[in-house]
N, C-alpha and C positions, 0 to 999 in steps of 0.2 A: 460470359462465364469465366473465361481465362483472365480477363481484366479484373473481375471481382475477386478471384482467388489470389491474384498478385497483390491486390490491396489488403486482403485478409492476412496473407503471409508477411507482408510488409508491416502491418499493424502488430502482428505477433512478435516480430523481431524488435520493433520499437518498444513494446512493452517489456521485452527481455532486457533492453537497455535500461529501462526504468528500474527493474529489479536489481540490476547491477549497480545503478546509482545509489539506491537505498542501502544495499548490502555493503557497498564500498565506503559509505560514510558512517557505518555503525560504530566502528572502533574510534573514529574521530569524535563523534558525539559523546561516546562513553567517557572519553577523557575530559571533554568540556564540562559535562554535567557532574563530574566528580569534584569540580571546583565552583561551579555556578548552579544555584537552585534551578530545578527543571523548568518551572513555569516562567522564570525570568528568561531563561534561554529560549523557550518556546515563543515567548512574546517577541523577542528581537528577531528570531528566525522568521516568523510569519509576518511580522510588521514590515520588515525590510523586503520580504518576498512580495507582499501585497503592494508596497510602493513601487517596486520594480515592474510588477504586472500593470500597475496604473500608468507608468511611463510608457510601457510597450503598447498599451491599449487606449492611450489618451484620445485618439480620434473616434473611438467607439463609445466612450463613457456617456456622452449625451444621448446615445441610442438605447440606454438601459430602460427596459420597461418593467412593469410590476411582476410579470410572470418570470422573467429572467432573474429578477431580484429574489423572488421567493425560491426559485430552483437553486440558485447559488447559495442562498442562506441555509437551505435544508442540507445541502452537501457539506457546507461549513460546519453545521451542528454535528453531523455524523463524523466528520473528520476530527473535530475537537473532542467529542466523547471518546473516540478511539484512542487518541493520544492521552487524554486525561486519565481514563481508567487503566490504560497500560502503565502510566506513571504510578498510580496508586498501587497497582499490582506489584510493580518492581520494588516498592517499599516494604512489601509484606511476604514475598516469596522469591525463589530463585529466578534470575533473569532467563535461564534456559527454559524453565517451566512456562514463564510468561510468553516467551517466543513461540513455544509449541502451541499453546492455547490460542494465541493471536493468529497463528497460521491455520487454525481450524476454520477460518473463514472460507477456505477452499471447499470444505464440506457444506458449510452453511449456505453459500451462494445458490447452488442449484435448488435447494428447498425454498429459499426466499423467493426465487424467481417463480416457482410454482404457486406458492401461497399468495403472493402479492399480484403477480401479473398472469398467472395461469400458464406460464411458459414451461414446457418440459424440456430439460436439458437432454442431450443425447446420452445414450447408455455409455458411450466411450468417454465422455466428459465426466460422468459420475464415477466410472471405474477409475479413470485417471486421478480424480480428486481423492478417492479413498486410498489409492496407492501412494499418492504424494503426501497425504496427511500422515500416513504411517511412516514414510521416510522422514517427514518433519519431526515426528516423535523421537526417532532414533538419533537424528542429527542434533537435536537441541536438548533432549532430556535424558538420553542414555538409558531409558527404561525405568527411571525413577519419577513417579508422579503422584503427588498427594492432592488433596482438594480442601482448601480452606477459603478464607476471605480473599486472599491474594489471587487464588485461582478463579474465584467467582468474578472478581474485577477484570481479570484477563479474558474471561469468557465473554463478558459484556463488551469488552474492547473488540473481540473477534466479530461479534454481531454488528457492532458499529461500522467496522471496516467492510464487512460483507454488504451492509446496507449502502455504504458509499459506492461500492462497485456496481451494485444493482441499479441504483438511481442515477449514477453517472451514465450508464448505458442508455437510460431513458432520456435524460435531459440533454446529453451531448448531441442527440439527433435533432433537437428542437431549438436550441439556443446557441448563441455565439460562444465558441470555446474559450476565448480570452476573457470575456466578461464573466463567464461562469467561474473560471479559476480565480480571477481577481476578487470577486465577491466572496467566495468561500475562504480565501486566504485572509481577507479583512475580518471575517466572522471569527476565524480561529484566533487571530491576533487580539480581537476584542475580548474574547473569553479568557485567553491567556493573560491579558492585562488584568482582568477582574480577579482571577484566581491568584495571580502573583501578588496582588495587593493584600489578599486575605491570608495566604499561606507563607509568602516570602517577604511580606512587609515592605514591598517596593518593587520597582522594575529595573533599577540600576544594578548591574553585576558588581560585586565587591572586588573582583580581580579581573581586569581587562588585560589579558596577556596574549601571547601569540597563539596559544592553544584555543582560546575563546574566539579570536578573530579568524583563524584558519577554519574552525568548525562552522562559524557563521557563513564564511565564503562558500565552503563546500556544500552546506545544506541549502543555503538560499539559491545558489546558481543551479546546482545539479539535483539535489534531493527534493527540492520544492518546486521552483519555477519550471525547470526543464521537465521534471518527473510528472507533475500534475497537468501541465499543458499537453504533454505527449499522451498521458493516460486518457484525458478527456477527449482529445482529438481522435486517438486511435481506437477507442472503444466503439466508435461508430462503424468499424469495419470488421469487428470480431465479436465473440460472444462473452457475456459476463463470466460464464463457467470457465472458459479457456483463460480469461484474464486472471481469475483467481488461481488457476493452476500455474500459470507463468510466474505469478508473484510469489509462489513458494520457492522460487529460485533465490529470493532475497537472502534467507539464512545460508544457502549454499555459497553465494558470492561473499557473504559476510565471513564465512569460514575460510574461504580462499584468501581474501584480503587480510584477514587476521593472521593467517599463517605466514604470508610473505612480508607484511608490514608491522605486525604486532607480536610476532613470535608465538602465536597460539597454535597448538597442535591438535589435529583431529585423530581420535582413536578409531578402532576398527568399526565399532557400532555407528559412529558418526559418518564415516566414509560410506558404510552400507546405506545409511539414511539418505545421503546425498545421491547415491545411485538410484534409490527408489523414487526420489523426487523427479529425477531426469526421466526415469522409465515411465512414471505417471504422466508427465508432460507429453512425451512422445506417443504414449498410448492414446491420449486424447486427440493429438494432432493427426496421427496416421489413421486412427480408427475413423475419425470424421471425414478425412480425405477419401479413404476407400469407400465409405458409405455413400458419399456424394457421387463418386465416380460410378458406382454400381447403379445408383438412381438415374444418372444421366444415360448410361448404356441401356437401361430398361425403357426409358422414354423413347430412345432412338429405335 
C-alpha cells in the first residue's frame, strides 16, 4: 500500500513537471508562430521529436505489433485534432478564450471515463475539476466569454485532449511507453505535413532565426519528448481525472513564466483564478488520500 502511494505521488509530481514544461514554453512558441505559419512549425516540432524518439527507441522498433501501432495511431489522431482545432480557434477568437475552453478537458475527462469505460471518478476529483475549471476561467478570460465558431473549435480541441488523456490511461498499461509516444508523434507529424501543404503551401519556414530554433529546441526536448514520455509512463500510476486536474497548472505556470520572462502581468481576477486551480488540485489529492485512509482503517 505504502509503495503504491509513493508511486502515485511520484507520478503526480512528474505530471506537474509536464504542466510546467508546457506552460514554460508557451510564450516561446507564441513568438515563433508570429513569424512562422503554425502548421509548418508543428510539422518540424513533431517530426524532429518523432525522430528523436525513434533514436531513443531503436532497439524496440522491430517489436512493434499491430495492436501497439493502432493504439499509438489513435493517440496521435487525438493529439493532432487537439492541436489543429486549437489552431483554428486561435485564428477566430481570443487566445485567452481558447485557453479556457481547452482547459475544460478537466471537466470532460470524468464524464468520458464513465461513458466509455463505465469508470466513476471519485467525488473529490469531480469537485476538484469543477473548482479548477472555474479558476481556469478567471485566469485566462477574466469573465469575458462569447461563443462562436472559434469557441466551437476550441471546445472540440478540449474533447480531443480529454480523449487523449483517457485513452493514454488505457493504452499505457498495455503497450511499451516509448513505442506509443514515437508512433503518435509520427502521426501528428504526418498530419501536420499534410495540412502545411494545404494551408501554408509548403513545409519550409520562410525565416529560420534564433527565435525559431530556440522554440524548436525547447518544444522538442521539453514540451514534446520529455512531456509525452512522462505523461504516458506516469499515467499508469495515477488516475485520468487527477491527470486532467494537474494539467490545469499549465496556464498557471504560463502566467508565472510570462511575468518573469515576457513582462506579462496578472490582474487580481487572474491571481484568484490561479489560486482556485491550486485549491482544486489539492482538494482532489487530499480528498482521495483521506478517503483511501478511511477505507484502510475500516478494513482493519
